[in-house]
ZASEKOL-865159 format. One record per residue (C-alpha): residue number from 1; residue in one letter; x, y, z. Coordinates in steps of 0.1 Angstrom, whole numbers, plus 5000, padded with zeros to 4 digits. Example, Ala and Ser with C-alpha at 12.3 -4.5 7.8 and 13.67 -1.06 7.14 Angstrom:
<nodes>
<rovex 1&tinu A&xx 5123&yy 4955&zz 5078>
<rovex 2&tinu S&xx 5137&yy 4989&zz 5071>
</nodes>
This chain:
<nodes>
<rovex 1&tinu M&xx 5748&yy 1488&zz 3141>
<rovex 2&tinu R&xx 5763&yy 1515&zz 3120>
<rovex 3&tinu A&xx 5743&yy 1528&zz 3090>
<rovex 4&tinu Y&xx 5769&yy 1514&zz 3066>
<rovex 5&tinu E&xx 5765&yy 1478&zz 3078>
<rovex 6&tinu R&xx 5727&yy 1482&zz 3077>
<rovex 7&tinu L&xx 5724&yy 1500&zz 3043>
<rovex 8&tinu R&xx 5752&yy 1484&zz 3022>
<rovex 9&tinu P&xx 5732&yy 1453&zz 3013>
<rovex 10&tinu T&xx 5704&yy 1476&zz 3002>
<rovex 11&tinu A&xx 5728&yy 1496&zz 2980>
<rovex 12&tinu V&xx 5742&yy 1464&zz 2964>
<rovex 13&tinu A&xx 5706&yy 1451&zz 2958>
<rovex 14&tinu I&xx 5696&yy 1484&zz 2941>
<rovex 15&tinu M&xx 5726&yy 1482&zz 2918>
<rovex 16&tinu E&xx 5718&yy 1445&zz 2909>
<rovex 17&tinu Q&xx 5680&yy 1447&zz 2906>
<rovex 18&tinu L&xx 5675&yy 1481&zz 2890>
<rovex 19&tinu D&xx 5706&yy 1481&zz 2869>
<rovex 20&tinu A&xx 5712&yy 1516&zz 2882>
<rovex 21&tinu Y&xx 5739&yy 1539&zz 2867>
<rovex 22&tinu G&xx 5754&yy 1540&zz 2901>
<rovex 23&tinu V&xx 5747&yy 1539&zz 2938>
<rovex 24&tinu E&xx 5765&yy 1556&zz 2966>
<rovex 25&tinu L&xx 5763&yy 1552&zz 3004>
<rovex 26&tinu D&xx 5772&yy 1577&zz 3031>
<rovex 27&tinu D&xx 5758&yy 1589&zz 3065>
<rovex 28&tinu Q&xx 5729&yy 1605&zz 3047>
<rovex 29&tinu G&xx 5717&yy 1571&zz 3033>
<rovex 30&tinu V&xx 5717&yy 1553&zz 2999>
<rovex 31&tinu H&xx 5718&yy 1576&zz 2968>
<rovex 32&tinu V&xx 5708&yy 1563&zz 2933>
<rovex 33&tinu M&xx 5727&yy 1582&zz 2907>
<rovex 34&tinu M&xx 5710&yy 1594&zz 2875>
<rovex 35&tinu S&xx 5725&yy 1590&zz 2841>
<rovex 36&tinu P&xx 5747&yy 1620&zz 2833>
<rovex 37&tinu V&xx 5743&yy 1646&zz 2805>
<rovex 38&tinu N&xx 5765&yy 1645&zz 2774>
<rovex 39&tinu R&xx 5790&yy 1672&zz 2784>
<rovex 40&tinu H&xx 5795&yy 1655&zz 2818>
<rovex 41&tinu E&xx 5806&yy 1624&zz 2799>
<rovex 42&tinu L&xx 5826&yy 1644&zz 2773>
<rovex 43&tinu A&xx 5847&yy 1659&zz 2801>
<rovex 44&tinu I&xx 5854&yy 1625&zz 2815>
<rovex 45&tinu S&xx 5864&yy 1611&zz 2781>
<rovex 46&tinu R&xx 5886&yy 1640&zz 2773>
<rovex 47&tinu L&xx 5904&yy 1638&zz 2807>
<rovex 48&tinu L&xx 5908&yy 1601&zz 2803>
<rovex 49&tinu R&xx 5924&yy 1606&zz 2769>
<rovex 50&tinu Q&xx 5949&yy 1631&zz 2785>
<rovex 51&tinu L&xx 5957&yy 1608&zz 2815>
<rovex 52&tinu L&xx 5962&yy 1575&zz 2797>
<rovex 53&tinu P&xx 5996&yy 1584&zz 2781>
<rovex 54&tinu Q&xx 6008&yy 1598&zz 2814>
<rovex 55&tinu V&xx 6002&yy 1569&zz 2838>
<rovex 56&tinu G&xx 6030&yy 1544&zz 2843>
<rovex 57&tinu P&xx 6030&yy 1508&zz 2831>
<rovex 58&tinu E&xx 6014&yy 1494&zz 2863>
<rovex 59&tinu M&xx 5988&yy 1522&zz 2866>
<rovex 60&tinu I&xx 5956&yy 1529&zz 2848>
<rovex 61&tinu A&xx 5932&yy 1558&zz 2844>
<rovex 62&tinu H&xx 5897&yy 1543&zz 2844>
<rovex 63&tinu S&xx 5862&yy 1557&zz 2840>
<rovex 64&tinu G&xx 5831&yy 1537&zz 2844>
<rovex 65&tinu T&xx 5846&yy 1532&zz 2877>
<rovex 66&tinu P&xx 5838&yy 1505&zz 2902>
<rovex 67&tinu E&xx 5828&yy 1518&zz 2936>
<rovex 68&tinu I&xx 5854&yy 1527&zz 2962>
<rovex 69&tinu D&xx 5843&yy 1507&zz 2993>
<rovex 70&tinu D&xx 5855&yy 1519&zz 3027>
<rovex 71&tinu P&xx 5840&yy 1501&zz 3057>
<rovex 72&tinu A&xx 5863&yy 1520&zz 3080>
<rovex 73&tinu T&xx 5846&yy 1553&zz 3071>
<rovex 74&tinu G&xx 5812&yy 1538&zz 3062>
<rovex 75&tinu R&xx 5814&yy 1552&zz 3026>
<rovex 76&tinu L&xx 5807&yy 1536&zz 2992>
<rovex 77&tinu R&xx 5815&yy 1561&zz 2964>
<rovex 78&tinu R&xx 5814&yy 1558&zz 2927>
<rovex 79&tinu P&xx 5837&yy 1585&zz 2912>
<rovex 80&tinu D&xx 5836&yy 1595&zz 2876>
<rovex 81&tinu L&xx 5873&yy 1586&zz 2870>
<rovex 82&tinu V&xx 5902&yy 1572&zz 2890>
<rovex 83&tinu V&xx 5939&yy 1565&zz 2886>
<rovex 84&tinu V&xx 5947&yy 1532&zz 2903>
<rovex 85&tinu P&xx 5972&yy 1503&zz 2900>
<rovex 86&tinu E&xx 5961&yy 1479&zz 2873>
<rovex 87&tinu A&xx 5963&yy 1451&zz 2900>
<rovex 88&tinu A&xx 5934&yy 1467&zz 2918>
<rovex 89&tinu L&xx 5911&yy 1457&zz 2889>
<rovex 90&tinu A&xx 5928&yy 1423&zz 2884>
<rovex 91&tinu R&xx 5914&yy 1410&zz 2917>
<rovex 92&tinu P&xx 5889&yy 1382&zz 2912>
<rovex 93&tinu G&xx 5852&yy 1386&zz 2918>
<rovex 94&tinu L&xx 5830&yy 1417&zz 2920>
<rovex 95&tinu T&xx 5854&yy 1446&zz 2920>
<rovex 96&tinu Y&xx 5852&yy 1473&zz 2946>
<rovex 97&tinu L&xx 5883&yy 1495&zz 2949>
<rovex 98&tinu R&xx 5900&yy 1499&zz 2982>
<rovex 99&tinu P&xx 5907&yy 1535&zz 2991>
<rovex 100&tinu E&xx 5944&yy 1528&zz 2995>
<rovex 101&tinu D&xx 5945&yy 1518&zz 2958>
<rovex 102&tinu V&xx 5933&yy 1552&zz 2946>
<rovex 103&tinu E&xx 5960&yy 1577&zz 2936>
<rovex 104&tinu L&xx 5936&yy 1603&zz 2921>
<rovex 105&tinu V&xx 5899&yy 1607&zz 2920>
<rovex 106&tinu V&xx 5878&yy 1629&zz 2896>
<rovex 107&tinu E&xx 5842&yy 1641&zz 2898>
<rovex 108&tinu V&xx 5824&yy 1662&zz 2872>
<rovex 109&tinu V&xx 5798&yy 1683&zz 2890>
<rovex 110&tinu S&xx 5762&yy 1674&zz 2881>
<rovex 111&tinu A&xx 5740&yy 1705&zz 2877>
<rovex 112&tinu P&xx 5712&yy 1694&zz 2901>
<rovex 113&tinu N&xx 5735&yy 1683&zz 2930>
<rovex 114&tinu P&xx 5767&yy 1703&zz 2932>
<rovex 115&tinu E&xx 5769&yy 1700&zz 2970>
<rovex 116&tinu N&xx 5776&yy 1663&zz 2967>
<rovex 117&tinu D&xx 5809&yy 1669&zz 2950>
<rovex 118&tinu Y&xx 5819&yy 1701&zz 2969>
<rovex 119&tinu E&xx 5808&yy 1691&zz 3004>
<rovex 120&tinu H&xx 5801&yy 1654&zz 3009>
<rovex 121&tinu K&xx 5828&yy 1640&zz 2986>
<rovex 122&tinu A&xx 5853&yy 1667&zz 2996>
<rovex 123&tinu A&xx 5849&yy 1653&zz 3032>
<rovex 124&tinu D&xx 5847&yy 1616&zz 3023>
<rovex 125&tinu Y&xx 5877&yy 1613&zz 2999>
<rovex 126&tinu P&xx 5903&yy 1627&zz 3023>
<rovex 127&tinu A&xx 5888&yy 1607&zz 3052>
<rovex 128&tinu M&xx 5894&yy 1576&zz 3029>
<rovex 129&tinu G&xx 5931&yy 1588&zz 3025>
<rovex 130&tinu I&xx 5928&yy 1595&zz 2987>
<rovex 131&tinu P&xx 5957&yy 1619&zz 2980>
<rovex 132&tinu T&xx 5942&yy 1640&zz 2952>
<rovex 133&tinu Y&xx 5907&yy 1650&zz 2943>
<rovex 134&tinu V&xx 5898&yy 1669&zz 2911>
<rovex 135&tinu I&xx 5865&yy 1686&zz 2907>
<rovex 136&tinu I&xx 5855&yy 1696&zz 2871>
<rovex 137&tinu D&xx 5826&yy 1720&zz 2872>
<rovex 138&tinu P&xx 5810&yy 1727&zz 2838>
<rovex 139&tinu R&xx 5783&yy 1749&zz 2855>
<rovex 140&tinu K&xx 5810&yy 1775&zz 2864>
<rovex 141&tinu S&xx 5838&yy 1765&zz 2839>
<rovex 142&tinu T&xx 5862&yy 1758&zz 2868>
<rovex 143&tinu V&xx 5885&yy 1730&zz 2880>
<rovex 144&tinu T&xx 5893&yy 1726&zz 2916>
<rovex 145&tinu I&xx 5923&yy 1705&zz 2928>
<rovex 146&tinu L&xx 5922&yy 1693&zz 2964>
<rovex 147&tinu S&xx 5952&yy 1675&zz 2979>
<rovex 148&tinu D&xx 5972&yy 1668&zz 3010>
<rovex 149&tinu P&xx 5946&yy 1650&zz 3031>
<rovex 150&tinu G&xx 5951&yy 1653&zz 3069>
<rovex 151&tinu P&xx 5938&yy 1665&zz 3102>
<rovex 152&tinu T&xx 5922&yy 1699&zz 3104>
<rovex 153&tinu P&xx 5899&yy 1715&zz 3131>
<rovex 154&tinu E&xx 5869&yy 1701&zz 3111>
<rovex 155&tinu G&xx 5883&yy 1666&zz 3109>
<rovex 156&tinu T&xx 5903&yy 1649&zz 3081>
<rovex 157&tinu R&xx 5901&yy 1673&zz 3051>
<rovex 158&tinu Y&xx 5922&yy 1683&zz 3021>
<rovex 159&tinu R&xx 5946&yy 1710&zz 3033>
<rovex 160&tinu T&xx 5956&yy 1723&zz 2999>
<rovex 161&tinu R&xx 5932&yy 1738&zz 2973>
<rovex 162&tinu H&xx 5939&yy 1753&zz 2939>
<rovex 163&tinu D&xx 5911&yy 1768&zz 2918>
<rovex 164&tinu H&xx 5914&yy 1772&zz 2880>
<rovex 165&tinu V&xx 5892&yy 1782&zz 2851>
<rovex 166&tinu F&xx 5886&yy 1763&zz 2819>
<rovex 167&tinu G&xx 5916&yy 1770&zz 2796>
<rovex 168&tinu D&xx 5942&yy 1767&zz 2823>
<rovex 169&tinu Q&xx 5971&yy 1742&zz 2822>
<rovex 170&tinu I&xx 5969&yy 1723&zz 2855>
<rovex 171&tinu T&xx 5989&yy 1698&zz 2874>
<rovex 172&tinu A&xx 5970&yy 1674&zz 2897>
<rovex 173&tinu G&xx 5987&yy 1645&zz 2915>
<rovex 174&tinu G&xx 6016&yy 1648&zz 2891>
<rovex 175&tinu Y&xx 5995&yy 1646&zz 2860>
<rovex 176&tinu A&xx 5991&yy 1675&zz 2834>
<rovex 177&tinu I&xx 5956&yy 1685&zz 2825>
<rovex 178&tinu D&xx 5947&yy 1709&zz 2797>
<rovex 179&tinu S&xx 5914&yy 1722&zz 2810>
<rovex 180&tinu S&xx 5906&yy 1739&zz 2776>
<rovex 181&tinu A&xx 5893&yy 1704&zz 2766>
<rovex 182&tinu F&xx 5862&yy 1709&zz 2789>
<rovex 183&tinu L&xx 5830&yy 1725&zz 2778>
<rovex 184&tinu P&xx 5805&yy 1744&zz 2800>
<rovex 185&tinu Y&xx 5770&yy 1730&zz 2803>
<rovex 186&tinu E&xx 5746&yy 1745&zz 2777>
<rovex 187&tinu D&xx 5727&yy 1766&zz 2802>
<rovex 188&tinu A&xx 5758&yy 1779&zz 2820>
</nodes>
């Protein structure tokens, strides 16, 4: 039995019983997510405000995101923000997004655990087939855009990477982002 099948009920139980901020599941196990700091949440809110007028009538930009559940890769991820068809959230019952629904995924790096966004999720999201991954890093005042998932010698990875600094005008997945809206962490 794969770890995903064995651990997914535990991840769901943790979310339900502990009212956790979020839970993720990968080949390393179940990860309980801590509540983020203010500037983490501010970056998400400011990006959401930028994306909402740009998405088409059937698409939505959404934070407070339901988990992306992918039994094929054994991953359960809870990104900070996604762009998905509105129909993905109109499904009845407990909402888990399907990877094929996600057009763009965004993570704001948490100071204590940057490798989760730069390493683990940078491997998981392309394996799930998600076309564009945006990493906002208030520790370093940078934005990284990863796109074009496909085969590489290391497995399925993003084959295109563009690095920016706060203040740059950026395009990610066809959406314009003004990164001057993001603030560095206080101790950066």
